[in-house]
C-alpha positions as CSV (number, residue, x, y, z in Angstrom):
1,F,-27.1,16.7,-19.6
2,T,-29.7,16.2,-22.3
3,V,-26.9,15.9,-24.9
4,A,-25.2,13.2,-22.9
5,E,-28.5,11.3,-22.5
6,S,-29.2,11.6,-26.2
7,I,-25.7,10.2,-27.1
8,R,-26.1,7.3,-24.6
9,E,-29.5,6.4,-26.2
10,W,-28.1,6.6,-29.7
11,L,-25.1,4.4,-28.7
12,E,-27.4,1.8,-27.1
13,A,-29.5,1.7,-30.2
14,H,-26.6,1.4,-32.7
15,N,-24.1,-0.6,-30.6
16,V,-25.5,-4.0,-31.5
17,E,-23.5,-7.3,-31.8
18,G,-23.6,-9.0,-35.2
19,Q,-23.5,-6.1,-37.5
20,D,-20.8,-5.8,-40.2
21,D,-17.1,-5.2,-39.2
22,S,-17.6,-1.4,-39.4
23,S,-20.1,-1.4,-36.6
24,M,-19.3,0.4,-33.4
25,Y,-19.6,-2.8,-31.5
26,A,-17.0,-4.6,-33.6
27,Q,-14.7,-1.6,-33.4
28,M,-15.1,-1.5,-29.6
29,L,-14.3,-5.3,-29.4
30,R,-11.2,-4.8,-31.6
31,R,-10.0,-1.9,-29.4
32,E,-10.5,-4.0,-26.3
33,A,-8.7,-6.9,-27.8
34,D,-5.8,-4.6,-28.9
35,K,-5.6,-3.2,-25.4
36,K,-5.6,-6.7,-23.9
37,A,-2.8,-7.8,-26.4
38,K,-0.8,-4.7,-25.6
39,L,-1.2,-5.3,-21.9
40,E,-0.1,-9.0,-22.3
41,G,2.9,-7.8,-24.3
42,K,3.8,-5.2,-21.6
43,V,3.5,-7.9,-19.0
44,E,5.9,-10.2,-20.9
45,K,8.2,-7.2,-21.6
46,R,8.3,-6.4,-17.9
47,Y,9.2,-10.0,-17.1
48,E,12.0,-9.8,-19.6
49,E,13.2,-6.6,-18.1
50,Q,13.1,-8.1,-14.6
51,V,15.2,-11.1,-15.9
52,E,17.7,-8.6,-17.3
53,K,17.7,-6.7,-14.1
54,V,18.4,-9.8,-12.1
55,E,21.4,-10.5,-14.3
56,I,22.6,-6.9,-13.9
57,T,22.0,-7.1,-10.2
58,E,24.2,-10.1,-9.9
59,A,27.0,-8.3,-11.7
60,E,26.4,-5.3,-9.4
61,I,26.7,-7.6,-6.4
62,E,30.1,-8.9,-7.6
63,E,31.2,-5.3,-8.3
64,A,30.1,-4.2,-4.8
65,K,32.0,-7.1,-3.2
66,L,35.1,-6.0,-5.1
67,L,34.7,-2.4,-4.1
68,Q,34.2,-3.5,-0.5
69,K,37.4,-5.5,-0.6
70,R,39.2,-2.4,-2.0
71,K,37.8,-0.2,0.8
72,E,38.8,-2.6,3.5
73,G,42.3,-3.0,2.0
74,K,45.2,-3.4,4.3
75,P,44.7,-1.9,7.7
76,C,46.8,1.1,8.5
77,T,48.9,0.1,11.5
78,K,52.1,1.8,12.6
79,E,54.1,-1.1,11.1
80,N,52.3,-1.0,7.7
81,F,52.7,2.8,7.6
82,R,56.5,2.5,8.3
83,V,56.9,0.0,5.5
84,W,54.9,2.2,3.1
85,K,56.7,5.4,4.1
86,A,60.1,3.8,3.6
87,G,59.1,2.7,0.1
88,F,57.6,6.1,-0.7
89,D,60.7,8.0,0.5
90,K,62.9,5.7,-1.6
91,E,60.8,6.3,-4.6
92,I,60.9,10.1,-4.1
93,A,64.7,10.0,-3.6
94,D,65.1,7.9,-6.8
95,S,63.0,10.3,-8.8
96,R,65.1,13.3,-7.7
97,E,68.3,11.7,-8.8
């Protein structure tokens, strides 16, 4: 505890605004400014990623609609099956000849 208290006192004594650029205060301000700039850059990057994601999402929506259409397809009724089966049997018979 006494070590931490001594360090705190030393920092309070030496962390004074207005010293040259190598002062701890100036270094701290630069670090904070860098953190703020990085954070702003990350926010802008996140926004750009969201815009890209929206564009991708629109493409995904179109693809999902197409897949849904394919899934729905033609309903399998007795009549549709008979037509398909006749074509299939003909194709098989032709391939055997």
